[in-house]
C-alpha positions as CSV (number, residue, x, y, z in Angstrom):
1,M,109.2,115.6,186.0
2,S,112.0,113.9,187.9
3,F,113.0,111.5,190.6
4,G,113.5,114.7,192.7
5,E,109.7,114.8,193.1
6,R,108.1,112.7,195.7
7,G,106.0,109.9,194.3
8,L,102.3,110.2,194.9
9,D,101.1,108.1,197.9
10,E,97.9,106.5,196.6
11,A,96.4,105.7,200.0
12,L,97.6,108.5,202.2
13,D,97.2,112.3,201.8
14,C,99.0,114.3,204.6
15,E,98.5,111.5,207.0
16,S,94.8,111.2,206.3
17,T,93.5,108.2,204.3
18,R,92.3,108.7,200.7
19,G,88.8,107.8,199.6
20,A,87.9,104.1,199.8
21,Y,91.1,103.2,201.5
22,S,89.6,104.5,204.7
23,T,86.8,101.9,204.5
24,L,89.4,99.2,203.6
25,F,91.7,99.9,206.6
26,V,88.8,100.1,209.0
27,Q,87.7,96.6,208.0
28,L,91.2,95.2,207.6
29,D,93.9,96.3,210.0
30,V,97.6,95.5,209.7
31,A,97.4,92.4,211.8
32,R,94.5,91.0,209.7
33,L,96.3,92.0,206.5
34,T,99.5,90.2,207.6
35,T,97.5,87.0,208.4
36,E,95.7,87.3,205.0
37,G,99.0,87.7,203.3
38,G,100.2,84.4,204.6
39,R,97.0,82.7,203.5
40,V,97.3,84.2,200.0
41,R,100.9,83.0,199.7
42,S,99.9,79.5,200.8
43,E,96.9,79.3,198.4
44,L,98.9,80.4,195.4
45,A,101.7,78.0,196.3
46,D,99.3,75.1,196.6
47,R,97.8,76.0,193.2
48,G,101.3,76.0,191.6
49,V,101.1,79.7,190.5
50,V,104.7,80.5,189.6
51,F,106.6,82.9,187.5
52,G,108.9,80.8,185.2
53,G,112.6,80.6,185.2
54,D,115.2,78.1,186.5
55,P,114.2,77.6,189.2
56,P,110.7,79.1,188.9
57,R,109.8,81.8,191.5
58,P,106.6,82.0,193.6
59,F,104.1,84.5,192.3
60,V,104.0,87.0,195.2
61,V,100.8,88.8,195.9
62,D,100.6,91.5,198.5
63,P,97.3,91.5,200.5
64,V,96.7,95.2,200.2
65,P,94.7,95.7,197.0
66,R,95.1,98.8,194.8
67,L,91.8,100.8,194.7
68,I,90.7,102.8,191.7
69,E,87.4,104.7,191.7
70,G,85.0,103.9,188.8
71,A,85.0,107.5,187.5
72,E,88.8,107.6,187.3
73,W,88.9,104.2,185.6
74,A,86.4,105.4,183.0
75,G,89.0,107.9,181.8
76,I,91.8,105.3,181.8
77,E,89.6,102.9,179.9
78,A,88.8,105.4,177.2
79,G,92.4,106.3,176.8
80,L,93.4,102.6,176.5
81,R,90.8,102.0,173.9
82,Q,91.9,104.9,171.9
83,R,95.6,104.1,172.1
84,V,95.2,100.4,171.1
85,K,92.9,101.4,168.2
86,A,95.6,103.7,166.9
87,L,98.4,101.2,167.4
88,N,96.4,98.6,165.4
89,A,95.9,101.1,162.7
90,F,99.7,101.7,162.7
91,L,100.3,97.9,162.3
92,E,98.0,97.7,159.3
93,D,99.6,100.8,157.8
94,V,103.2,99.9,158.5
95,Y,102.8,96.6,156.6
96,G,100.8,98.3,153.9
97,E,101.0,101.7,152.3
98,R,102.9,103.5,155.1
99,R,100.8,106.6,155.1
100,I,102.4,107.5,158.5
101,V,105.8,107.9,156.8
102,A,104.4,109.7,153.8
103,E,102.8,112.3,156.0
104,G,106.0,112.8,158.1
105,A,104.5,111.5,161.4
106,I,107.4,109.0,161.9
107,P,110.8,108.7,160.2
108,A,111.1,105.8,157.7
109,R,114.3,104.7,159.5
110,V,112.4,104.0,162.7
111,I,110.5,101.3,160.8
112,E,113.4,100.1,158.6
113,E,115.8,99.7,161.6
114,A,113.3,98.1,164.0
115,E,114.5,94.7,165.1
116,W,110.9,93.4,165.4
117,F,109.7,94.6,162.0
118,E,108.7,91.5,160.0
119,P,109.3,91.9,156.2
120,A,107.3,88.8,155.4
121,M,104.1,90.4,156.7
122,A,104.6,93.3,154.3
123,G,104.6,90.9,151.4
124,M,101.4,89.0,152.2
125,S,98.7,88.6,149.6
126,G,95.2,90.0,149.8
127,E,94.0,86.8,151.4
128,A,96.1,87.3,154.5
129,P,94.5,88.7,157.6
130,V,95.1,92.3,158.6
131,P,98.0,92.5,161.2
132,R,96.5,93.0,164.7
133,A,97.5,92.9,168.3
134,Q,94.4,91.1,169.7
135,V,95.9,91.3,173.2
136,A,97.7,94.4,174.3
137,G,99.2,95.1,177.7
138,P,100.5,98.7,177.9
139,D,102.4,99.6,181.1
140,L,100.9,102.6,183.0
141,V,102.5,104.7,185.7
142,R,101.0,107.4,187.9
143,A,103.0,110.6,188.1
144,P,103.3,112.8,191.3
145,N,100.4,115.0,190.0
146,A,98.2,111.8,189.8
147,E,98.2,111.8,186.0
148,W,98.3,108.3,184.4
149,L,101.0,108.0,181.7
150,V,101.9,105.2,179.3
151,L,105.5,104.0,179.9
152,E,105.6,101.3,177.3
153,D,103.3,99.6,174.7
154,N,103.3,95.8,174.8
155,L,101.8,94.3,171.6
156,R,104.0,91.3,171.0
157,A,103.0,88.7,173.6
158,P,102.0,90.5,176.8
159,S,101.7,88.3,179.8
160,G,100.0,88.6,183.1
161,L,96.2,88.1,182.6
162,T,96.0,84.7,184.3
163,F,98.3,86.1,187.1
164,A,95.7,88.9,187.6
165,L,92.9,86.3,187.7
166,A,94.9,84.1,190.2
167,A,95.5,87.1,192.4
168,R,91.8,87.9,192.4
169,E,90.8,84.4,193.2
170,A,93.1,84.3,196.2
171,M,91.7,87.6,197.4
172,V,88.0,86.7,197.3
173,P,87.8,86.1,201.1
174,M,89.1,89.6,201.7
175,I,86.6,91.2,199.3
176,A,83.8,89.7,201.3
177,S,85.0,91.4,204.5
178,S,86.4,94.6,203.0
179,G,83.1,96.6,202.8
180,L,84.0,97.2,199.1
181,A,82.7,95.8,195.8
182,P,85.3,95.6,193.0
183,R,84.2,94.8,189.5
184,R,84.5,91.2,188.5
185,L,87.4,89.9,186.3
186,A,85.7,86.7,185.2
187,P,84.2,88.2,182.0
188,A,87.8,88.6,180.7
189,L,88.0,84.9,179.8
190,A,84.9,84.9,177.7
191,A,86.1,88.1,176.0
192,L,89.5,86.5,175.3
193,E,87.8,83.5,173.8
194,R,85.7,85.7,171.5
195,I,88.7,87.8,170.5
196,L,90.8,84.8,169.6
197,A,87.9,83.2,167.6
198,S,87.5,86.5,165.7
199,A,91.1,86.0,164.3
200,A,89.9,82.9,162.4
201,P,89.7,82.9,158.6
202,E,86.4,84.1,157.2
203,G,83.6,81.6,157.2
204,I,84.9,79.4,160.0
205,E,82.2,79.4,162.7
206,H,83.8,77.2,165.3
207,P,87.6,77.6,164.9
208,R,90.2,75.3,166.3
209,I,92.4,77.5,168.5
210,V,95.9,76.3,169.6
211,L,98.2,78.2,172.0
212,L,101.8,78.2,170.8
213,S,104.4,78.1,173.6
214,D,108.1,77.8,174.0
215,G,107.3,75.1,176.6
216,P,108.5,74.9,180.2
217,A,111.5,77.2,179.5
218,S,109.1,80.1,179.0
219,S,108.9,82.6,182.0
220,A,105.1,82.6,181.4
221,F,104.6,78.8,181.0
222,Y,102.2,78.7,184.0
223,E,100.0,81.2,182.2
224,H,100.2,79.3,178.9
225,C,99.0,76.1,180.7
226,E,96.3,77.9,182.7
227,L,94.9,79.6,179.6
228,C,94.7,76.3,177.8
229,R,92.9,74.8,180.8
230,V,90.3,77.5,181.2
231,L,89.7,78.1,177.5
232,G,89.7,74.4,176.7
233,I,92.3,74.7,173.9
234,P,95.5,72.6,173.3
235,L,99.0,73.8,173.9
236,A,101.7,73.1,171.4
237,T,105.4,73.9,170.8
238,P,106.6,74.6,167.3
239,E,107.9,71.0,167.1
240,E,104.4,69.7,167.5
241,L,103.1,71.5,164.5
242,R,103.6,70.8,160.8
243,R,102.6,72.4,157.6
244,D,100.8,70.6,154.8
245,G,100.8,73.0,151.8
246,E,98.7,76.0,152.9
247,R,97.3,74.4,156.1
248,L,98.9,74.3,159.5
249,L,98.3,71.0,161.3
250,L,98.6,69.9,165.0
251,E,100.4,66.5,164.9
252,S,99.6,65.7,168.6
253,D,95.9,65.9,167.7
254,G,95.9,63.6,164.7
255,D,97.0,66.2,162.2
256,A,93.9,68.3,162.9
257,P,94.0,71.6,161.0
258,V,94.6,74.7,163.0
259,D,92.5,77.8,162.3
260,V,93.8,80.2,165.0
261,L,97.3,80.2,166.6
262,Y,97.5,82.1,169.8
263,R,101.2,83.0,169.6
264,R,102.9,83.1,173.0
265,V,106.5,82.4,171.9
266,D,109.2,84.9,172.8
267,D,110.5,85.1,169.2
268,E,107.9,86.0,166.6
269,R,110.2,86.3,163.7
270,L,109.2,84.6,160.4
271,T,112.4,85.4,158.6
272,R,116.1,85.7,159.5
273,S,118.3,88.6,158.6
274,D,119.3,86.9,155.3
275,G,115.6,86.7,154.3
276,E,115.3,82.9,154.8
277,P,112.4,81.6,156.8
278,T,112.8,80.6,160.4
279,Q,111.3,77.5,161.9
280,L,108.2,79.5,162.7
281,G,108.2,81.1,159.2
282,E,108.3,77.6,157.6
283,L,105.2,76.8,159.5
284,L,103.2,80.1,159.2
285,I,104.1,82.1,156.1
286,E,102.2,80.0,153.5
287,P,99.0,79.5,155.6
288,L,99.0,83.2,156.6
289,S,99.4,84.3,153.0
290,A,96.8,81.9,151.8
291,G,94.3,83.1,154.4
292,T,93.8,79.7,155.9
293,L,95.3,80.6,159.3
294,G,94.8,83.5,161.8
295,V,97.5,84.3,164.3
296,A,96.9,86.3,167.5
297,N,98.9,88.4,168.0
298,S,100.1,88.7,164.4
299,P,103.7,88.2,163.6
300,G,105.4,91.6,163.3
301,T,103.3,93.2,166.0
302,G,106.6,93.6,168.0
303,I,107.3,96.8,166.0
304,G,104.8,98.4,168.2
305,D,106.9,97.5,171.2
306,D,110.0,99.2,169.7
307,K,110.9,101.9,172.2
308,A,111.8,104.2,169.3
309,V,108.2,103.9,168.1
310,H,106.8,104.9,171.5
311,P,107.6,108.7,171.2
312,Y,105.4,108.8,168.0
313,V,102.2,107.1,169.3
314,E,100.5,110.4,170.1
315,R,101.0,111.4,166.5
316,M,99.4,108.1,165.5
317,I,96.3,108.9,167.5
318,E,96.0,112.3,165.8
319,L,96.8,110.9,162.3
320,Y,94.7,107.7,162.3
321,L,91.8,108.8,164.5
322,G,91.8,112.6,164.2
323,E,91.6,112.8,168.0
324,S,93.7,114.3,170.8
325,P,95.4,111.7,173.0
326,L,93.4,110.8,176.2
327,L,96.4,109.1,177.8
328,R,99.8,110.8,177.3
329,S,103.0,108.9,176.8
330,V,105.9,109.4,179.2
331,P,107.9,112.1,177.2
332,G,110.8,110.6,175.4
333,Y,113.5,111.0,172.7
334,D,114.2,108.9,169.7
335,L,118.0,109.2,169.8
336,G,118.4,108.2,166.2
337,E,117.0,111.5,165.1
338,P,119.8,114.1,165.2
339,D,117.7,117.0,166.6
340,Q,116.3,114.8,169.4
341,L,119.8,113.5,170.1
342,A,121.3,117.0,170.3
343,E,118.6,118.0,172.8
344,A,118.9,114.8,174.9
345,L,122.6,114.2,175.0
346,P,123.6,116.9,177.6
347,R,120.6,115.7,179.7
348,L,121.3,111.9,179.7
349,P,122.5,111.9,183.3
350,E,119.0,113.0,184.3
351,L,117.1,110.7,181.9
352,V,116.2,107.0,181.7
353,I,118.3,105.4,178.9
354,K,116.7,102.3,177.2
355,P,117.8,100.0,174.4
356,R,115.2,100.0,171.6
357,S,114.6,96.3,171.3
358,E,114.9,94.9,174.8
359,F,112.0,94.2,177.1
360,G,111.4,93.3,180.8
361,G,113.7,96.1,182.1
362,S,116.8,94.6,180.4
363,G,119.6,97.0,179.6
364,V,117.9,100.1,181.2
365,T,120.0,102.7,182.9
366,I,118.2,105.1,185.2
367,G,120.4,108.1,185.0
368,P,119.6,109.8,188.3
369,L,120.1,106.5,190.2
370,A,123.1,105.1,188.3
371,S,126.7,105.1,189.4
372,A,129.2,107.2,187.6
373,E,130.6,104.1,186.0
374,E,127.2,102.8,184.8
375,L,126.3,106.2,183.4
376,E,129.6,106.6,181.6
377,R,129.1,103.2,180.0
378,A,125.5,104.0,178.9
379,I,126.4,107.3,177.4
380,G,129.3,105.7,175.6
381,L,126.9,103.2,174.0
382,V,124.5,105.9,173.0
383,R,127.3,107.9,171.3
384,E,128.5,104.8,169.5
385,A,125.1,103.9,168.0
386,P,122.4,106.5,169.0
387,N,119.8,104.8,166.7
388,R,119.8,101.8,169.0
389,W,118.7,103.8,172.0
390,V,115.9,106.0,173.4
391,A,115.7,108.2,176.4
392,Q,112.7,109.0,178.6
393,E,112.0,111.6,181.2
394,P,112.1,110.0,184.7
395,V,108.9,109.6,186.5
396,A,108.7,109.3,190.3
397,L,106.3,106.3,190.4
398,S,103.5,106.4,192.9
399,V,103.8,104.4,196.1
400,H,101.3,102.0,197.6
401,P,101.0,100.6,201.1
402,T,102.5,97.1,201.2
403,V,102.8,94.6,204.0
404,V,106.5,94.2,205.0
405,D,107.4,92.3,208.1
406,G,104.1,92.9,209.8
407,K,104.0,96.7,208.9
408,L,102.6,98.8,206.1
409,E,105.4,100.4,204.0
410,G,105.2,102.3,200.7
411,R,106.5,100.5,197.6
412,H,106.6,101.9,194.0
413,V,103.9,100.5,191.7
414,D,102.9,100.4,188.0
415,L,99.8,98.9,186.3
416,R,99.6,96.3,183.5
417,P,96.1,96.6,182.1
418,F,94.8,94.3,179.3
419,V,93.0,95.4,176.2
420,L,91.4,92.6,174.1
421,S,90.3,93.7,170.6
422,S,89.0,92.6,167.3
423,A,87.7,94.6,164.4
424,E,84.2,94.5,166.0
425,E,84.9,94.6,169.7
426,T,87.3,96.1,172.3
427,F,87.2,94.8,175.9
428,V,89.3,96.4,178.6
429,V,89.8,94.1,181.6
430,P,88.6,96.1,184.6
431,G,91.8,96.6,186.5
432,G,94.7,94.5,185.4
433,L,97.8,93.6,187.3
434,T,99.4,96.1,189.6
435,R,103.1,95.3,190.1
436,F,105.2,96.5,193.0
437,A,108.9,96.8,193.7
438,R,110.1,94.5,196.5
439,D,112.6,96.9,198.1
440,E,112.1,100.4,199.4
441,G,112.9,103.1,196.9
442,D,113.4,100.6,194.1
443,M,111.9,101.7,190.8
444,V,112.0,98.4,189.0
445,V,108.6,96.7,189.4
446,N,108.8,94.2,186.5
447,S,108.0,90.6,187.5
448,G,111.0,89.3,185.6
449,Q,113.2,91.5,187.7
450,G,111.7,90.2,191.0
451,G,108.7,92.4,191.5
452,G,105.5,91.3,193.3
453,A,101.8,91.9,192.4
454,K,98.7,93.3,193.9
455,D,95.0,92.7,193.1
456,T,93.5,95.8,191.4
457,W,90.0,96.7,192.4
458,I,87.9,99.0,190.2
459,L,85.2,100.3,192.5
């Protein structure tokens, strides 16, 4: 697997059109797609759909939808359910007895060195809720052989659901004239509401749910506001909350008690490196320990996003579920392990080098595409502190037809699906958000790095 392979073209096969794309392009030619692209941009701009920053960037949606047949999606969905179930079992275990370490499925140092491990969650009383990622957003890529692979697991505070819903709403006129019938996304909101309510302490029938945000500085602030609007829940920053003993209160709502906090802040830490509580810890540790507050996603779920944990997820599936993985991870190396480092070190120029604890594409060096200077610097950092780095096999991402200056051109894509889960229910949003690179040949599709999006149609 390498960038030397040609990425799969999802719509064309030896100049013929694949599957349902033939129906799509008969109904919607390039001229119509270009016109629709302008309409979609205007509609999203009028609705204020932006990706945060200073200044915020327009949310760019390409008018060519990504099509996935129902039978293929069934396999992806089953793999996502399995993977998230195993990761939630890992969260419960890693803050409990650590069976996974005892059985040799993951080195203890991976947990102990993880930047997003939260010691306070390991010391909770029996009243505290079980740690869980109620909302998961793994990143999937499609290899040249058409296999779907998991590039990263996102359990901390994955964003994008409302962007996927906004893209679908803007594409509704095209659905009507496409000759195709994608599955609806609207049930995702009711599922999210149920999943958030399920995080409430036992015995609370109608929980008060509050979304916790960093405020306008957050890159996903549009999403925070939109979720609050459609779910009918208040938004608060940490400064608008206060703790009264074992209860968390929302000051802006007359000190109303909070039952569930939907945590969407960038920093989930409850304690600092010296063990003292952070501002968030001062608010949450006592209510969590007393069992008077549920938090979705739980503090400490970020350990599941640690890129040194990623190479061990398939072992988790086997250990916790007794099953073979239905979705494979992109093969990778935990460079903190001497044997894996020895194997990877001579191959680093042909691998993708990633810092363990960063996200959004930050700090990544794509060996085959890097300059000699970039590569030398990355390898030097690995040699200096190998336990802070991982390496992955490169994957030539699939390409998808995209409207560029009135023409259809291929752009690399990935997929951010959304898995909403409680102890009783798992709901996989049918499709998710396809992200595409803006420039030809670019492998970075992340929205935070300037990528655009496509509506994803499950047929």
